[in-house]
C-alpha positions as CSV (number, residue, x, y, z in Angstrom):
1,X,-34.9,-36.1,13.4
2,X,-33.0,-33.2,11.6
3,X,-33.0,-29.6,12.8
4,X,-36.0,-28.3,14.7
5,X,-35.8,-24.9,16.2
6,X,-37.3,-21.4,16.3
7,X,-35.1,-18.3,15.8
8,X,-35.9,-14.5,15.9
9,X,-33.7,-12.0,14.3
10,X,-33.8,-8.5,15.8
11,X,-34.4,-5.5,13.5
12,X,-31.4,-3.2,13.9
13,X,-29.2,-1.1,11.7
14,X,-25.4,-1.4,12.2
15,X,-22.8,1.1,11.0
16,X,-19.2,0.0,11.4
17,X,-16.1,2.0,10.5
18,X,-13.0,3.4,12.3
19,X,-13.0,7.2,12.3
20,X,-16.5,7.4,10.8
21,X,-18.7,7.8,13.9
22,X,-19.4,11.5,13.5
23,X,-20.6,11.2,9.9
24,X,-22.7,8.1,10.7
25,X,-24.3,9.8,13.7
26,X,-25.1,13.0,11.8
27,X,-26.7,10.9,9.0
28,X,-28.8,8.9,11.6
29,X,-30.1,12.1,13.3
30,X,-31.1,13.4,9.9
31,X,-32.7,10.0,9.0
32,X,-34.8,10.1,12.1
33,X,-35.8,13.7,11.5
34,X,-34.8,14.5,15.1
35,X,-34.7,18.1,16.3
36,X,-34.3,17.6,20.1
37,X,-31.6,15.0,20.9
38,X,-30.7,13.8,24.4
39,X,-27.1,12.7,24.6
40,X,-26.3,10.3,27.4
41,X,-22.6,9.9,28.2
42,X,-20.3,9.7,31.2
43,X,-17.2,11.8,32.0
44,X,-14.8,9.4,30.3
45,X,-16.5,10.0,27.0
46,X,-17.0,13.8,27.3
47,X,-14.3,14.5,24.7
48,X,-15.9,12.2,22.2
49,X,-19.3,13.8,22.8
50,X,-18.0,17.2,22.0
51,X,-16.5,16.0,18.7
52,X,-19.4,13.9,17.6
53,X,-22.3,16.2,18.5
54,X,-21.0,19.7,17.8
55,X,-23.3,20.2,14.8
56,X,-26.3,18.2,16.0
57,X,-29.5,19.5,17.5
58,X,-28.7,18.6,21.1
59,X,-31.3,19.7,23.6
60,X,-29.8,18.0,26.6
61,X,-26.5,16.5,27.6
62,X,-27.0,14.0,30.4
63,X,-24.3,12.4,32.5
64,X,-26.1,11.3,35.7
65,X,-25.2,7.6,35.0
66,X,-24.8,4.9,37.6
67,X,-23.9,1.2,36.9
68,X,-26.7,-1.3,37.2
69,X,-29.3,1.5,36.5
70,X,-30.9,2.2,39.9
71,X,-34.6,2.9,39.5
72,X,-34.2,6.3,41.1
73,X,-31.7,7.4,38.4
74,X,-33.9,5.9,35.7
75,X,-36.9,8.0,36.9
76,X,-34.8,11.2,36.9
77,X,-33.6,10.6,33.4
78,X,-37.1,9.8,32.1
79,X,-38.4,13.0,33.6
80,X,-35.5,15.0,32.0
81,X,-36.4,13.5,28.6
82,X,-40.1,14.4,29.0
83,X,-39.3,17.9,30.3
84,X,-37.0,18.7,27.4
85,X,-39.4,17.2,24.7
86,X,-36.7,14.8,23.5
87,X,-37.3,13.0,20.2
88,X,-34.1,10.9,19.9
89,X,-31.8,9.3,22.5
90,X,-28.1,9.1,21.6
91,X,-26.0,7.1,24.1
92,X,-22.3,7.0,24.1
93,X,-20.3,4.7,26.3
94,X,-20.6,1.2,27.8
95,X,-23.4,-0.8,29.4
96,X,-24.3,1.8,32.0
97,X,-25.0,4.6,29.5
98,X,-26.8,2.3,27.1
99,X,-28.7,0.7,30.0
100,X,-29.9,4.2,31.1
101,X,-31.1,5.0,27.5
102,X,-33.0,1.7,27.5
103,X,-34.6,2.6,30.8
104,X,-35.8,5.8,29.2
105,X,-37.0,4.1,26.1
106,X,-38.9,1.4,28.1
107,X,-41.0,4.2,29.5
108,X,-41.2,6.6,26.5
109,X,-40.6,4.4,23.4
110,X,-38.1,7.0,22.1
111,X,-35.7,5.6,19.5
112,X,-32.1,5.0,20.5
113,X,-28.9,5.4,18.6
114,X,-26.1,3.7,20.5
115,X,-22.4,4.5,20.1
116,X,-20.5,1.9,22.2
117,X,-17.1,2.7,23.5
118,X,-16.7,-0.6,25.4
119,X,-17.3,-4.3,24.5
120,X,-20.3,-4.7,26.7
121,X,-22.7,-5.7,23.9
122,X,-25.8,-4.1,25.5
123,X,-26.3,-2.0,22.3
124,X,-27.4,-5.1,20.3
125,X,-29.9,-6.6,22.7
126,X,-33.5,-6.0,23.6
127,X,-32.7,-6.7,27.3
128,X,-33.1,-4.0,29.9
129,X,-32.0,-4.1,33.6
130,X,-33.0,-2.0,36.6
131,X,-31.9,-2.2,40.2
132,X,-34.3,-1.4,43.1
133,X,-33.5,-1.9,46.8
134,X,-30.4,-3.9,46.0
135,X,-32.1,-6.3,43.6
136,X,-31.5,-6.3,39.9
137,X,-34.4,-7.1,37.6
138,X,-34.0,-7.8,33.9
139,X,-36.6,-8.1,31.1
140,X,-37.0,-8.2,27.4
141,X,-38.9,-5.5,25.4
142,X,-38.7,-4.4,21.8
143,X,-38.8,-0.8,22.8
144,X,-35.4,-0.9,24.3
145,X,-33.5,-2.3,21.3
146,X,-31.4,0.5,19.8
147,X,-32.6,1.3,16.3
148,X,-29.0,2.0,15.2
149,X,-25.6,1.0,16.5
150,X,-22.5,2.9,15.4
151,X,-19.2,1.1,15.9
152,X,-15.9,3.1,15.7
153,X,-12.8,1.5,17.1
154,X,-11.2,5.0,17.4
155,X,-13.7,5.8,20.2
156,X,-12.5,2.9,22.3
157,X,-8.9,3.9,22.6
158,X,-9.6,5.9,25.7
159,X,-10.7,2.6,27.4
160,X,-7.7,1.4,29.5
161,X,-6.2,-2.0,28.6
162,X,-7.4,-3.6,31.9
163,X,-10.9,-2.4,31.4
164,X,-10.8,-3.4,27.7
165,X,-9.8,-6.9,28.8
166,X,-12.6,-7.2,31.4
167,X,-15.2,-5.7,29.0
168,X,-14.1,-8.1,26.2
169,X,-14.3,-11.1,28.5
170,X,-17.8,-9.9,29.4
171,X,-18.6,-10.2,25.7
172,X,-17.1,-13.7,25.6
173,X,-19.4,-14.6,28.5
174,X,-22.3,-13.6,26.3
175,X,-21.0,-16.0,23.6
176,X,-20.5,-18.9,26.0
177,X,-23.8,-18.4,27.8
178,X,-25.5,-18.3,24.4
179,X,-24.3,-21.9,23.6
180,X,-26.4,-23.3,26.5
181,X,-29.0,-20.5,27.0
182,X,-32.7,-21.2,27.3
183,X,-33.3,-20.6,23.6
184,X,-30.0,-21.8,22.2
185,X,-30.2,-22.8,18.5
186,X,-27.8,-23.4,15.6
187,X,-27.9,-19.8,14.3
188,X,-26.9,-18.1,17.5
189,X,-24.4,-20.9,18.2
190,X,-22.7,-20.0,14.9
191,X,-22.7,-16.3,15.8
192,X,-21.3,-17.1,19.3
193,X,-18.5,-19.3,18.0
194,X,-17.4,-16.6,15.6
195,X,-17.6,-14.1,18.4
196,X,-15.3,-16.2,20.6
197,X,-12.8,-16.4,17.7
198,X,-12.9,-12.7,17.1
199,X,-12.5,-11.8,20.8
200,X,-9.7,-14.3,21.2
201,X,-7.9,-12.5,18.4
202,X,-8.8,-8.9,19.2
203,X,-8.2,-8.8,23.0
204,X,-4.5,-9.9,22.8
205,X,-4.2,-7.3,19.9
206,X,-5.4,-4.6,22.3
207,X,-2.9,-5.6,24.9
208,X,-0.1,-5.6,22.4
209,X,-1.1,-2.3,20.7
210,X,-3.5,-0.3,22.9
211,X,-3.6,2.6,20.5
212,X,-4.1,0.6,17.4
213,X,-7.4,-0.1,15.7
214,X,-7.0,-3.7,14.4
215,X,-7.4,-5.4,17.8
216,X,-10.2,-3.1,18.8
217,X,-12.1,-3.6,15.6
218,X,-12.0,-7.3,16.1
219,X,-13.1,-6.9,19.7
220,X,-16.1,-4.7,18.6
221,X,-17.0,-7.2,15.9
222,X,-16.9,-10.0,18.4
223,X,-18.9,-8.0,21.0
224,X,-21.6,-7.4,18.4
225,X,-21.8,-11.1,17.5
226,X,-21.9,-12.0,21.2
227,X,-24.8,-9.7,21.9
228,X,-26.8,-10.8,18.9
229,X,-26.4,-14.5,20.0
230,X,-27.2,-13.6,23.6
231,X,-30.3,-11.7,22.7
232,X,-31.5,-14.8,20.8
233,X,-30.5,-17.5,23.2
234,X,-31.3,-15.8,26.5
235,X,-29.6,-15.5,29.8
236,X,-27.8,-18.6,31.0
237,X,-26.3,-19.6,34.4
238,X,-23.3,-17.2,34.1
239,X,-25.5,-14.1,33.7
240,X,-27.9,-15.2,36.4
241,X,-25.0,-15.3,38.8
242,X,-23.4,-12.0,37.7
243,X,-26.7,-10.1,37.7
244,X,-27.3,-11.1,41.3
245,X,-23.7,-10.2,42.3
246,X,-23.8,-6.9,40.5
247,X,-27.2,-5.8,41.6
248,X,-27.0,-6.9,45.2
249,X,-23.4,-5.9,46.1
250,X,-22.9,-3.2,43.4
251,X,-19.9,-5.0,42.0
252,X,-18.2,-3.7,38.8
253,X,-20.0,-5.2,35.9
254,X,-17.2,-6.1,33.5
255,X,-14.7,-7.3,36.1
256,X,-17.4,-9.5,37.8
257,X,-18.3,-11.2,34.5
258,X,-14.6,-11.7,33.6
259,X,-13.9,-13.3,36.9
260,X,-16.9,-15.7,37.0
261,X,-16.7,-16.9,33.4
262,X,-14.0,-19.6,33.8
263,X,-15.8,-21.1,36.8
264,X,-19.1,-21.4,35.0
265,X,-17.4,-22.9,31.9
266,X,-15.6,-25.5,34.1
267,X,-18.8,-26.3,35.8
268,X,-21.0,-26.8,32.7
269,X,-18.5,-28.1,30.1
270,X,-18.3,-31.7,31.2
271,X,-22.1,-32.0,30.9
272,X,-22.2,-30.4,27.4
273,X,-19.4,-32.1,25.3
274,X,-20.7,-30.7,22.0
275,X,-20.6,-27.1,23.3
276,X,-17.2,-27.7,25.0
277,X,-15.7,-28.9,21.7
278,X,-17.1,-25.8,19.8
279,X,-15.6,-23.4,22.4
280,X,-12.3,-25.2,22.4
281,X,-12.1,-25.1,18.6
282,X,-12.9,-21.3,18.6
283,X,-10.1,-20.8,21.1
284,X,-7.7,-22.9,19.2
285,X,-7.3,-25.3,22.1
286,X,-7.8,-29.0,22.9
287,X,-10.2,-28.1,25.7
288,X,-12.5,-25.1,26.4
289,X,-11.3,-24.6,29.9
290,X,-7.6,-24.8,28.9
291,X,-8.1,-22.5,26.0
292,X,-9.9,-19.9,28.1
293,X,-7.3,-20.2,30.9
294,X,-4.4,-19.6,28.4
295,X,-6.2,-16.6,27.0
296,X,-6.8,-15.1,30.4
297,X,-3.2,-15.7,31.3
298,X,-2.1,-13.7,28.2
299,X,-4.5,-10.9,29.1
300,X,-3.7,-10.7,32.8
301,X,-7.5,-11.0,33.4
302,X,-9.3,-10.4,36.7
303,X,-8.9,-13.4,39.0
304,X,-10.9,-13.2,42.2
305,X,-14.3,-11.8,43.4
306,X,-12.7,-10.8,46.7
307,X,-10.8,-8.1,44.7
308,X,-14.1,-6.5,43.7
309,X,-16.0,-6.4,47.0
310,X,-17.5,-9.9,47.4
311,X,-16.9,-11.7,50.7
312,X,-17.3,-15.2,52.1
313,X,-20.1,-13.9,54.2
314,X,-22.1,-13.0,51.0
315,X,-22.1,-16.5,49.5
316,X,-25.1,-18.0,51.3
317,X,-27.3,-15.0,50.3
318,X,-26.0,-15.1,46.8
319,X,-26.8,-18.8,46.4
320,X,-30.3,-18.3,47.7
321,X,-30.9,-15.5,45.2
322,X,-29.3,-17.2,42.2
323,X,-30.9,-20.7,42.5
324,X,-34.5,-19.7,41.7
325,X,-33.2,-18.0,38.5
326,X,-31.2,-20.9,37.1
327,X,-32.5,-21.9,33.6
328,X,-34.2,-25.3,33.6
329,X,-32.1,-26.4,30.6
330,X,-28.7,-25.7,32.2
331,X,-26.5,-28.6,31.2
332,X,-25.7,-29.6,34.8
333,X,-28.0,-29.6,37.8
334,X,-27.3,-26.7,40.1
335,X,-27.6,-27.3,43.8
336,X,-26.9,-25.2,46.9
337,X,-23.7,-27.2,47.5
338,X,-22.2,-27.0,44.0
339,X,-23.2,-23.4,43.5
340,X,-21.7,-22.5,46.8
341,X,-18.5,-24.3,45.8
342,X,-18.4,-22.4,42.5
343,X,-18.7,-19.0,44.2
344,X,-16.1,-20.0,46.9
345,X,-13.6,-20.9,44.2
346,X,-14.3,-17.6,42.3
347,X,-14.1,-15.6,45.5
348,X,-10.5,-16.7,46.1
349,X,-9.4,-17.1,42.4
350,X,-8.8,-20.8,42.8
351,X,-8.0,-22.9,39.8
352,X,-11.3,-23.7,37.9
353,X,-11.7,-27.5,37.8
354,X,-14.1,-29.8,36.0
């Protein structure tokens, strides 16, 4: 039958270069003709904010950032943008700061320049997420896609090694989910595979040399590829699980993804041999699960959901919330029983098995 697929490529400008973020950001502010910039960044990135924006027309520095973007926080930020006549959003940080910028853009259509300092990948997608009354809702909208992404490995050196590992494995989860997502196709499969390879190279490099740029550049490159693939392929089983866990129990985003990933891979891999072989090859291993396991061992990756606030008493509710969201094309049929078993294994950090 040959190839038969539909693929959308998102319109976005990417500027990549270690030590070049300040110049790139100034050029983008000028390119947009912005005169009242809202800078969204948390405390960890406050030093970078001062260096990058000292000579920019900043009308508002905003740091009221909460993970999973509670709707109340989004409304406060939207009001602040309107009250200060903001004409450009600049977000610096990880998924929480970028997610808040997206929440503002969803309501105002203001352009976003994203400067990631983690490997979350949100900067390269048109996906937004908001949490209301303990339930996280996600959607897709062109207004929330950052117009420009500025990558600078020097800005990520303040991210501790353990968080770098968790964030990078979150990016790898984007890659792996993209290979069996609802709109998986050969183009995003190629991007995802290269993303896995780059992350599998970059993350051990960060562990070996936290202050160096080589590993962090590879991780940023992999994170970008992972997000582009994910934006195209759509959210698979892994992300459906993690969005429920994060939004309902306010679990840490990166660590939750890093912990759940091997269990979803072991669950789906036997039912998707072509995908399994692709992942294994990108990891330089005979099997996908074995390759990921070996990488996680090198990285001392997060192991158990119980370490991040999840309990056995939460499993039944989690299963009931996740099951209606499972994509119809997931390689393996998901049931109450096997999903409960997956979450139980992840809770305790048990060995992922086929």
